C-alpha positions as CSV (number, residue, x, y, z in Angstrom):
1,M,94.6,25.6,100.0
2,T,95.0,22.6,102.3
3,A,94.9,22.8,106.1
4,L,98.7,22.2,106.1
5,D,99.2,25.0,103.6
6,W,97.2,27.3,105.8
7,V,99.2,26.4,108.9
8,R,102.4,26.9,107.0
9,S,101.2,30.4,106.0
10,R,100.7,31.2,109.7
11,V,103.7,29.5,111.3
12,D,107.3,29.9,110.1
13,P,108.9,26.4,110.7
14,T,112.2,27.6,112.0
15,A,114.2,27.1,115.2
16,T,113.7,30.8,115.9
17,T,110.0,30.5,115.8
18,G,110.2,27.5,118.1
19,L,112.2,29.5,120.5
20,V,109.7,32.3,120.4
21,L,106.9,29.9,120.9
22,A,108.7,28.3,123.9
23,G,109.2,31.7,125.4
24,D,105.6,32.6,124.9
25,L,104.5,29.4,126.6
26,L,106.9,30.0,129.5
27,A,105.6,33.6,129.9
28,I,102.1,32.3,130.1
29,A,103.2,29.7,132.6
30,V,104.9,32.3,134.8
31,F,101.6,34.3,134.7
32,I,99.7,31.2,135.9
33,V,102.2,30.4,138.6
34,M,102.2,33.9,139.9
35,G,98.4,33.9,140.1
36,E,98.2,30.5,141.8
37,I,100.8,31.5,144.3
38,S,99.0,34.7,145.1
39,H,95.9,32.7,145.8
40,D,97.7,30.1,147.9
41,Y,96.9,27.2,145.6
42,P,99.4,24.3,145.5
43,L,101.6,24.5,142.4
44,L,101.6,20.7,141.9
45,S,97.9,20.4,141.3
46,V,95.3,19.6,138.6
47,R,94.0,23.1,139.1
48,V,97.2,24.7,138.0
49,L,97.4,22.5,134.9
50,G,93.7,23.3,134.2
51,T,94.3,27.0,134.4
52,Y,97.4,26.8,132.2
53,A,95.4,24.7,129.7
54,Q,92.8,27.4,129.4
55,F,95.3,30.0,128.5
56,L,97.4,27.7,126.4
57,L,94.3,26.7,124.3
58,G,93.2,30.3,124.1
59,W,96.7,31.4,123.0
60,L,97.2,28.8,120.3
61,A,93.6,29.1,119.0
62,V,94.1,32.9,118.5
63,A,97.9,33.4,118.0
64,I,98.3,31.0,115.1
65,P,95.4,32.3,113.0
66,V,96.3,35.9,113.4
67,G,99.9,35.2,112.4
68,V,101.9,35.7,115.5
69,Y,104.3,33.0,114.4
70,A,104.3,33.8,110.6
71,A,107.5,34.5,108.8
72,D,107.2,38.2,108.8
73,Y,106.2,38.7,112.4
74,R,109.7,39.6,113.5
75,R,110.4,42.1,110.8
76,D,108.1,44.9,112.0
77,L,108.2,45.4,115.8
78,T,105.2,47.7,115.9
79,R,103.1,45.1,113.9
80,S,104.4,42.2,116.0
81,T,103.6,44.0,119.2
82,A,100.1,44.8,118.0
83,L,99.6,41.1,117.0
84,V,100.8,39.8,120.3
85,V,98.6,42.2,122.3
86,G,95.6,41.4,120.1
87,A,96.2,37.7,120.3
88,W,96.6,37.8,124.1
89,L,93.3,39.7,124.4
90,G,91.7,37.0,122.3
91,A,93.3,34.2,124.2
92,D,92.1,35.8,127.5
93,V,88.5,35.9,126.1
94,V,88.8,32.2,125.1
95,A,90.3,31.3,128.5
96,Q,87.5,33.1,130.3
97,G,85.0,31.2,128.2
98,L,86.6,28.0,129.1
99,R,86.6,28.9,132.8
100,S,82.9,29.3,132.6
101,T,82.5,25.6,131.8
102,A,82.4,22.7,134.2
103,I,85.5,21.2,132.5
104,F,88.0,23.8,133.8
105,P,88.7,25.2,137.2
106,G,87.7,28.7,138.1
107,N,84.9,30.8,136.7
108,A,84.8,33.7,134.2
109,A,85.1,37.1,136.0
110,L,85.6,40.5,134.4
111,T,88.1,41.5,137.1
112,F,90.2,38.4,136.4
113,G,90.0,38.9,132.7
114,I,91.4,42.4,133.1
115,V,94.2,41.2,135.4
116,A,95.0,38.3,133.1
117,F,95.1,40.7,130.1
118,L,97.4,43.2,131.8
119,V,99.7,40.8,133.7
120,G,99.9,38.2,131.0
121,G,100.3,40.9,128.4
122,V,103.2,42.5,130.2
123,L,105.0,39.2,130.6
124,L,104.5,38.3,126.9
125,L,105.6,41.7,125.7
126,T,108.6,41.8,128.0
127,W,109.7,38.4,126.6
128,R,109.0,39.4,123.0
129,L,110.7,42.8,123.3
130,T,113.7,41.3,125.0
131,F,114.0,38.7,122.3
132,A,113.7,41.3,119.6
133,L,116.4,43.4,121.3
134,V,118.8,40.5,121.7
135,T,118.4,39.2,118.2
136,S,118.7,42.7,116.6
137,R,121.9,43.3,118.5
138,R,123.3,39.9,117.4
139,Q,122.4,40.7,113.8
140,S,123.9,44.2,113.9
141,T,127.2,42.9,115.3
142,A,127.5,39.9,113.0
143,P,130.2,40.1,110.4
144,A,128.9,41.1,106.9
């Protein structure tokens, strides 16, 4: 199996998957912006981009291998929810690791890790469940 085959087995190359990915990245961005605002950091700063990059890298490094964007991820809401929660936990761990380096702003802290997992997780799940609800309603009302 080539690397491209492996990626294709983990990422469904459809517009729907692209929309879900965009929503995920927006949910993560909202989490970062909420945090930066709560700590009075300017939103147009390298710090905000660095913080977003930590979680973006963590999310992509974990979400793709576990199959969050695979073709069957939308078919089973329970499995999809578990994958998203697990991937976000992994992304949070990666982000905390990146925060502990000199390259990224901030530092690793257990309290921030817990807050990041809870707040970011709620935002991701809210987005994903809303998307699932809207798409299931559209499919159930579509003519046969």
